[in-house]
N, C-alpha and C positions, 0 to 999 in steps of 0.2 A: 687316568682324567678325563673330562670329558670333551669327546670333540666332534661333539654337535653345537648346534649355532642357531639362532632364528634371528633373521633380518625383515625389517620392512620395505614392503616394496610399495611404488605406483606403479599397481598394474596396470589401469585406465587413467585418459585424464581422470582425475576427480575423485581415483575408486583404488582405496589401497587395502593388502596385505599382509602377513607375516608366513615369511616362507620359513621354513629346512633345509640347514643345507649342512655337507660334512667339510670338517678340517682338516686340514693337512700337518700333520706336527710340523712344529717349525724346524727350520735347517740352522745351519750353521748361521750366526747375524741376524736372525729373526726371530721375535719375541712373538707369544701368543698372551693376550691382552683379554681381560674381564671386563666388559663393560660394569663402571657404577654409575656415568649420566652423560645423557647427550642433550644438546641441545636443538633446538629450534628454529634458527630466525626466521621468524614472518613473512620476510618480502621475498627473496629469494626463493628459499622453501617451497613456501606455496605457490610462486609462479609456476614451478617445478611441479606441482602436484594437478594444478588446472591446467597443464600442456603446455603454459604460455610461452617455451624457449621458440624464438624465430627460429628457422629452418638453418640461417645465414650464422647464427653463434653457436649451433650443437658443441660445434669442436673445443671454441673457445668456452664454453661454460662447464666442461666434463669436470667433474670434480675429482684427485687424488687415486681415489678406489672406487669410483663408478663400477658398477655393472649395468648392465642395459645400456640402450641408448634413448635419446629423445625422442616422442615424447612419453614412450611405456611400451613395455615396462621396463623400469628404471629404479633402482637402487642409487639413492643419492641423499646425501647430506654430508658437513662437515666439521662439527663441533663435539667431539667424543674425549669424555675421561674415563680412567678405568686403572684399571691393578695389572702387573705384570706377575703372568702366572708362571712363566719358561722364558730363557731367551738368557743371555748375557749375566753371570749372577749380582754384578754392579746395578743391575736393572732388577730383579725379580722380586717382589713384594713392593715396587717404587710404586708410586698415582703418575699417569702420565695422561698427558691429552693428544693426541690426533685428530688427523681431518677424515676420520674416518663416518662413512655414513651410522645409521642405529640401527646395533648389532648386538646380539648379546655374549658375543665371544667372535678373534678375528688373530689373522697371522699376517703380520707384517713387518718390512725388514728395521731392525733397532733403529736405525739414521732418522724414523718416519714419527718419532716418538718424541717425546719432549717432556723431560721429568717436570713436573709441577712444585714450583719453592712450598718449603714446609710453612712457609706464612699465608698459604692460600687454601683457603678449605675445597677439595675438591667439589664438592655443590658449583662453587660460583666460577672455578677453571673451564667449567662451559662456556664460558663468554672471551677465550681466549682468541678464539677467529674474530669473531665482532670487531674485540679491543684492537687489537693487530689490523683492522681492516682502519681503523679510524687514526694508528700512530701514521698507519702509510699516509691515510689523507691530510694530516697536522705536516710530515715531512712533506707531501706537496704545496701545502697552503702556505710553508714556512710564516706562519704568524708571529708580530713583535710584539713587545714588549709595551701597553698601551692603548691597543689596536681595539676599534671599534666593530665586534665581530654580531652576527646573529649568526643561531643553526635554524635552518627554515626545516623542520621536518620532527616531529619527536619519535621516532620512530627506533629502531635498536640500536641501528650505525647513528642516525644521526643525535641518541643521545649519551653514547660511548661516546662520537665526537667533542659532544660536549662537559662530560664531565671530566675530559682530556683538558679540556682550554682552559678549565676554573681552576688551575692550576697554574695557568698564568699570570705573571705580576702584573697590576694595573691593567688588564682587560674589564671593559665594557660590553657584557655579553648576555645573553636572551636567547633561549629555546623559544622557536615560533611553530606555532600546530594550530588548525584547524577545531583543534578536537581540544576542550575547555580539560579535559580531565586529564589530562598530560601534564597540565597544572600540578599535580601531586606526583608525577615522577621529576618533576623539574625541582620544587620544594628539597625532597628525600634529595636529591643531589647537590643543591644546594647553589640552585641558580635561577636567574629571573626567567619570567613569563610571560610572553605575550601572546594574543590572539592576530592572526595577519591583520587584518586593520588596523591595530595598537602597537603594531612593531615599531623601535628607533628606527629612525634613518641613520642617511651620513654614513654608511657601515665601509668600514678597511676591506673588512669580509666577511659574506655571505657564505654558510657551508650548507650546500640546499641536498637534504635527505629524503626529500616529500612526495619522491616516486609522483607528482601529477605537476601538469604543464602548469598549471594556476600557482603554485608553492614557486615553480622556477619562475615565473616572470615575477608575483610578487619578490623574490630574490633579489631581481635585475634592479626592482626600485630602490631597494632598501642601498644604491651601493654609495658611494660619495660618488665624485667623478676620477675614473681610473682606476676604479676599486673592482676586486675580482671578485665573482661564485666560482667557488670549486663543485664540480656537482658531481656528485657520488651515487644518486638515483640509475637503480640500474630497469627500465622500461617496458626491458622485455618485444614483444610484438608490439609495440603499442606505437605509434607515429608523434611526436609531440610539436605543438606549435607556438613562438615566441615574437616578441613586440620586438621583432629587432628592425627596425622600419622610423621608431620612432627617435626617442634621443639614446641610443643603443652606442651610436659613432661619433655623435656629436660631444658623449660625455667620455667617452674612449673606455667604454666599461670591459669589460673578460673574462671569458666565460673559459670555463680550464674542468678538463675532467680527472677524473681519478679511480684508478681501480685498483686493488690488492693483489689482481695477479705479478702484477709487475712490481716490486721493488724502487721507490720512487728515485729516478733520476742524481735526483738533488740528495741520498744517501746512497751513491754508485759505491763506498765502501764498505757498506752494510749487507750482510746474503738474509736470505729467509728466517735460517735459523736465527741470527740475532733479532731478526724483527720479532717474532715468534718470542723467544724468549724474555724481552723485553717487554711486551706486552703482558706477559704470564707474570712479571716481578710487579706491574700496574696494576695486577689484580688483589695484592695485599689491602687494596684497598676497600672499608667494607663500605660505603657508599653505592660500593658496586651493586652491592645484592638489589641495589633498586631496578634493576634494567630485569630481572628474573619475575617474572609477575604472573606468572601459573605454573602447577606441576603434573602429570601425567605417569603412570606405570607404561611401563615399554609395548604392554599386551593392548593398552588401548588405543593405541596410534591408530587402529584401522577408522575406528571411529572419532576420535581426537583430532586427525588431519582436516575434514573433511569441515570441521566447525572454525578451526582457524584459518582456513582457505576464506571461508564465508564472513569472517570478522564477527561470527554467534560467541566467540571464545576472541575476546580484547585479548593482545599479547604483544609485548615486545620480545623477549626470550622467554620460548617455554620450554621445561626443562623437562625431560622425560628420564624415570630411575628403572634401575635393573633391580631383578630379586636379586639375595649372595648367592640363589643355584642359577644364573643366568646361563 
């Protein structure tokens, strides 16, 4: 059995490299996984690649199997789909999802992998981590039947939230983004689209995921009195200014944060495992393939990641594929 592996590291802010590593044989209760695909969430991962994680958040932002420290060198990532090559017999040969960085093979506790349902293709399962974020956001937001809802920010997280909201009966739903090209994604997901200046107001709920202060300010504008903005954006080391001195108080608006690192208190009876299993079940929907907007080989990551970070390659989720001999 091949015990070597290759992993993608951010060697310095803005520069990546592939490093060789040796793997120990899996111990009892561990699995050896061969990667099939991994995913790059353009927002968080490119922020890490640029070195934009503020010092105050170095601990909070650590990935479950991260090696190294922010800003660099660091091995970071959390969307991996692979096949179990060694481990408990009930897992050997199964396709599994785990929160592991971009690496050809790895050893983790068996409890750290979740079996991908047979109804979900491995190539789509890389979206599980982001759909899990969307599930948690909707647990926090608690939308109601017939709500008027806008999702501001058509990136990977925003589109995932919108795709799940599409299933709620009777809602008026718009995806709002400053990039007209996001209309194509919205159409593929079966969701209405609007530029910020054309978005429908009087919203009961606005989910904000644009990671811009302009988007957050517009989200507040779109609310009805006593409406709620659920903030999903991660701004890294950037300060954000908001117009809280205008009608914010007189309209009794609510601004609430949501973060996937903690299971929503509104679902205190659910575990992290429950949440991830639900996200994987929801990925049986083939329309979610619209969230994967590019693909490249693992070996090309040192050249691809800078282009993703600069916007030269536009992407929601960029998928990384691994060869059979990975």
